[in-house]
C-alpha positions as a Python dict, from the first residue, in 0.01 Angstrom:
ca = {
    (1, 'M'): (0, 0, 0),
    (2, 'I'): (-38, -328, 188),
    (3, 'L'): (-27, -204, 545),
    (4, 'E'): (-20, 139, 702),
    (5, 'A'): (-10, 257, 1063),
    (6, 'K'): (-113, 612, 1150),
    (7, 'H'): (1, 772, 1474),
    (8, 'I'): (-20, 453, 1677),
    (9, 'K'): (45, 469, 2048),
    (10, 'K'): (60, 186, 2300),
    (11, 'R'): (34, 227, 2675),
    (12, 'Y'): (43, -37, 2943),
    (13, 'G'): (-69, -2, 3304),
    (14, 'S'): (-352, 180, 3474),
    (15, 'A'): (-442, 523, 3608),
    (16, 'S'): (-387, 406, 3965),
    (17, 'A'): (-56, 228, 3906),
    (18, 'G'): (70, 460, 3634),
    (19, 'Y'): (118, 416, 3261),
    (20, 'L'): (416, 306, 3056),
    (21, 'E'): (397, 445, 2702),
    (22, 'V'): (594, 212, 2474),
    (23, 'L'): (491, 359, 2138),
    (24, 'K'): (444, 735, 2126),
    (25, 'G'): (287, 803, 1787),
    (26, 'V'): (438, 589, 1511),
    (27, 'S'): (339, 614, 1145),
    (28, 'V'): (473, 363, 892),
    (29, 'S'): (366, 199, 565),
    (30, 'F'): (473, -102, 362),
    (31, 'T'): (444, -186, -7),
    (32, 'Q'): (442, -513, -198),
    (33, 'G'): (767, -707, -220),
    (34, 'E'): (994, -496, 0),
    (35, 'I'): (1211, -611, 287),
    (36, 'V'): (1216, -366, 576),
    (37, 'A'): (1445, -393, 878),
    (38, 'V'): (1329, -255, 1214),
    (39, 'V'): (1622, -171, 1439),
    (40, 'G'): (1685, 0, 1772),
    (41, 'Q'): (1807, -61, 2123),
    (42, 'S'): (1634, -310, 2352),
    (43, 'G'): (1322, -149, 2493),
    (44, 'A'): (1282, 91, 2201),
    (45, 'G'): (942, -60, 2112),
    (46, 'K'): (1035, -282, 1816),
    (47, 'S'): (849, -595, 1921),
    (48, 'T'): (552, -390, 2042),
    (49, 'L'): (534, -225, 1700),
    (50, 'V'): (534, -564, 1527),
    (51, 'H'): (258, -684, 1759),
    (52, 'M'): (46, -384, 1664),
    (53, 'L'): (116, -414, 1290),
    (54, 'G'): (67, -792, 1295),
    (55, 'L'): (-269, -757, 1474),
    (56, 'L'): (-149, -953, 1775),
    (57, 'D'): (-253, -660, 1994),
    (58, 'R'): (-448, -338, 1955),
    (59, 'P'): (-293, 9, 1981),
    (60, 'T'): (-414, 239, 2256),
    (61, 'E'): (-454, 515, 1997),
    (62, 'G'): (-417, 544, 1621),
    (63, 'E'): (-514, 335, 1320),
    (64, 'V'): (-377, 25, 1151),
    (65, 'L'): (-497, 8, 792),
    (66, 'F'): (-482, -328, 617),
    (67, 'A'): (-573, -311, 247),
    (68, 'G'): (-705, 37, 320),
    (69, 'K'): (-940, -69, 602),
    (70, 'D'): (-896, 29, 965),
    (71, 'V'): (-873, -314, 1126),
    (72, 'T'): (-846, -169, 1477),
    (73, 'R'): (-1225, -133, 1457),
    (74, 'Y'): (-1275, -501, 1377),
    (75, 'S'): (-1405, -755, 1626),
    (76, 'D'): (-1160, -1006, 1774),
    (77, 'E'): (-1301, -1272, 1543),
    (78, 'Q'): (-1256, -1053, 1236),
    (79, 'I'): (-901, -963, 1336),
    (80, 'S'): (-814, -1331, 1387),
    (81, 'K'): (-941, -1408, 1039),
    (82, 'V'): (-732, -1133, 877),
    (83, 'R'): (-427, -1235, 1078),
    (84, 'N'): (-450, -1602, 985),
    (85, 'E'): (-529, -1548, 617),
    (86, 'S'): (-314, -1248, 530),
    (87, 'I'): (-24, -1221, 777),
    (88, 'G'): (268, -1454, 843),
    (89, 'F'): (491, -1466, 1150),
    (90, 'V'): (840, -1593, 1226),
    (91, 'F'): (960, -1548, 1583),
    (92, 'Q'): (1300, -1582, 1750),
    (93, 'F'): (1194, -1923, 1880),
    (94, 'H'): (1032, -2138, 1613),
    (95, 'H'): (720, -2235, 1814),
    (96, 'L'): (677, -2561, 1624),
    (97, 'L'): (434, -2813, 1772),
    (98, 'P'): (659, -3095, 1897),
    (99, 'E'): (412, -3379, 1844),
    (100, 'F'): (366, -3301, 1474),
    (101, 'S'): (595, -3353, 1177),
    (102, 'A'): (756, -3070, 982),
    (103, 'L'): (491, -3111, 712),
    (104, 'E'): (206, -3103, 965),
    (105, 'N'): (351, -2790, 1125),
    (106, 'V'): (363, -2616, 788),
    (107, 'L'): (3, -2724, 722),
    (108, 'M'): (-126, -2587, 1055),
    (109, 'P'): (-228, -2238, 928),
    (110, 'A'): (-430, -2403, 648),
    (111, 'Y'): (-599, -2637, 896),
    (112, 'I'): (-690, -2339, 1116),
    (113, 'A'): (-842, -2172, 809),
    (114, 'G'): (-1046, -2486, 742),
    (115, 'R'): (-852, -2597, 435),
    (116, 'S'): (-718, -2947, 368),
    (117, 'G'): (-679, -3196, 86),
    (118, 'Q'): (-417, -3305, -166),
    (119, 'A'): (-361, -2960, -317),
    (120, 'V'): (-302, -2807, 26),
    (121, 'T'): (-58, -3082, 122),
    (122, 'A'): (122, -3044, -210),
    (123, 'K'): (163, -2673, -143),
    (124, 'A'): (310, -2740, 202),
    (125, 'L'): (557, -2986, 51),
    (126, 'A'): (652, -2728, -211),
    (127, 'L'): (722, -2475, 64),
    (128, 'L'): (942, -2727, 242),
    (129, 'E'): (1120, -2773, -89),
    (130, 'D'): (1166, -2396, -108),
    (131, 'V'): (1341, -2393, 230),
    (132, 'G'): (1549, -2701, 149),
    (133, 'L'): (1371, -2947, 375),
    (134, 'A'): (1153, -3162, 150),
    (135, 'E'): (1339, -3474, 258),
    (136, 'R'): (1273, -3389, 625),
    (137, 'A'): (896, -3352, 590),
    (138, 'S'): (816, -3649, 814),
    (139, 'H'): (1060, -3552, 1089),
    (140, 'R'): (940, -3402, 1413),
    (141, 'P'): (1101, -3084, 1550),
    (142, 'A'): (1319, -3275, 1799),
    (143, 'E'): (1478, -3455, 1503),
    (144, 'L'): (1572, -3128, 1332),
    (145, 'S'): (1857, -2887, 1400),
    (146, 'G'): (1786, -2536, 1523),
    (147, 'G'): (1841, -2393, 1177),
    (148, 'E'): (1612, -2653, 1022),
    (149, 'Q'): (1339, -2584, 1277),
    (150, 'Q'): (1351, -2215, 1195),
    (151, 'R'): (1330, -2289, 823),
    (152, 'V'): (1016, -2495, 888),
    (153, 'A'): (878, -2192, 1074),
    (154, 'V'): (951, -1976, 769),
    (155, 'A'): (771, -2224, 542),
    (156, 'R'): (475, -2226, 782),
    (157, 'S'): (457, -1845, 771),
    (158, 'L'): (398, -1861, 395),
    (159, 'M'): (136, -2137, 395),
    (160, 'N'): (-168, -1910, 358),
    (161, 'D'): (-10, -1679, 98),
    (162, 'P'): (19, -1383, 335),
    (163, 'S'): (52, -1032, 200),
    (164, 'I'): (314, -954, 463),
    (165, 'V'): (541, -1157, 693),
    (166, 'F'): (670, -1025, 1025),
    (167, 'A'): (993, -1177, 1154),
    (168, 'D'): (1096, -1084, 1510),
    (169, 'E'): (1468, -1158, 1556),
    (170, 'P'): (1433, -1470, 1335),
    (171, 'S'): (1803, -1559, 1358),
    (172, 'G'): (1850, -1455, 1720),
    (173, 'N'): (1890, -1813, 1845),
    (174, 'L'): (2111, -1932, 1557),
    (175, 'D'): (2487, -1945, 1517),
    (176, 'A'): (2648, -1718, 1257),
    (177, 'E'): (2650, -1979, 979),
    (178, 'N'): (2286, -2077, 1019),
    (179, 'A'): (2186, -1712, 1063),
    (180, 'D'): (2346, -1625, 729),
    (181, 'R'): (2164, -1916, 562),
    (182, 'L'): (1833, -1800, 706),
    (183, 'H'): (1891, -1444, 589),
    (184, 'D'): (1972, -1566, 237),
    (185, 'L'): (1655, -1775, 247),
    (186, 'L'): (1434, -1478, 336),
    (187, 'F'): (1568, -1277, 44),
    (188, 'S'): (1532, -1566, -200),
    (189, 'L'): (1172, -1622, -87),
    (190, 'R'): (1102, -1254, -142),
    (191, 'E'): (1225, -1290, -498),
    (192, 'K'): (1028, -1610, -562),
    (193, 'H'): (699, -1525, -391),
    (194, 'G'): (697, -1144, -394),
    (195, 'R'): (621, -1129, -24),
    (196, 'T'): (681, -826, 196),
    (197, 'F'): (903, -902, 496),
    (198, 'V'): (930, -678, 802),
    (199, 'I'): (1224, -798, 1010),
    (200, 'V'): (1308, -688, 1363),
    (201, 'T'): (1679, -748, 1404),
    (202, 'H'): (1995, -657, 1593),
    (203, 'N'): (2200, -811, 1311),
    (204, 'K'): (2370, -523, 1131),
    (205, 'D'): (2456, -733, 825),
    (206, 'L'): (2092, -833, 779),
    (207, 'A'): (1968, -477, 830),
    (208, 'S'): (2217, -345, 573),
    (209, 'R'): (2069, -578, 308),
    (210, 'A'): (1713, -451, 358),
    (211, 'D'): (1543, -217, 114),
    (212, 'R'): (1464, 19, 402),
    (213, 'I'): (1560, 55, 767),
    (214, 'I'): (1319, 184, 1031),
    (215, 'T'): (1497, 295, 1349),
    (216, 'L'): (1302, 314, 1673),
    (217, 'Q'): (1419, 506, 1976),
    (218, 'N'): (1214, 553, 2293),
    (219, 'G'): (894, 461, 2113),
    (220, 'L'): (944, 694, 1817),
    (221, 'I'): (1084, 657, 1466),
    (222, 'V'): (1407, 854, 1430),
    (223, 'P'): (1614, 934, 1118),
}
């Protein structure tokens, strides 16, 4: 078991202004090498769930166990370390740094972790090769197409050998052709690197290819 959430709830607001409960007691778990699709209507709590599981935010109640340890009890510094070293992210918008090349963007998680050198650079180039962009390594984001930018973001998410990668609507800003290419890429990377991917998506074709589908409705998992 890589990651497990037990009865997590998430509320926003205050006692005076009132609370909005987005997650109402969700329990999920993920194992090595599976691709899981998270689906549901807008407002069902999908992105909030990913933020909790990816340690971008803390649940109001419940536990998030990473490698068997309840990381909700960790300090902010400890959580940041786990997140950077063990979790990858791909968002709907690529969030590449515009002043840096594709290669430098892929290297960024390693730099944040304090790693550099020839071996690290070689690994980043190999990841760009994996996503079909080795020849574009020196190009900045503005010189890349939308599909290429998102593929760089995928390569970046794998830079620190994460145990699990969360992708929140990764093809949401792409046309159908580039979306299909990105979906194929995610599955091929799963086969090559054995990574676990948790993908929030409205794309029915992508969800149907997943090993499992988690459906959220009004902050709860439903059959």
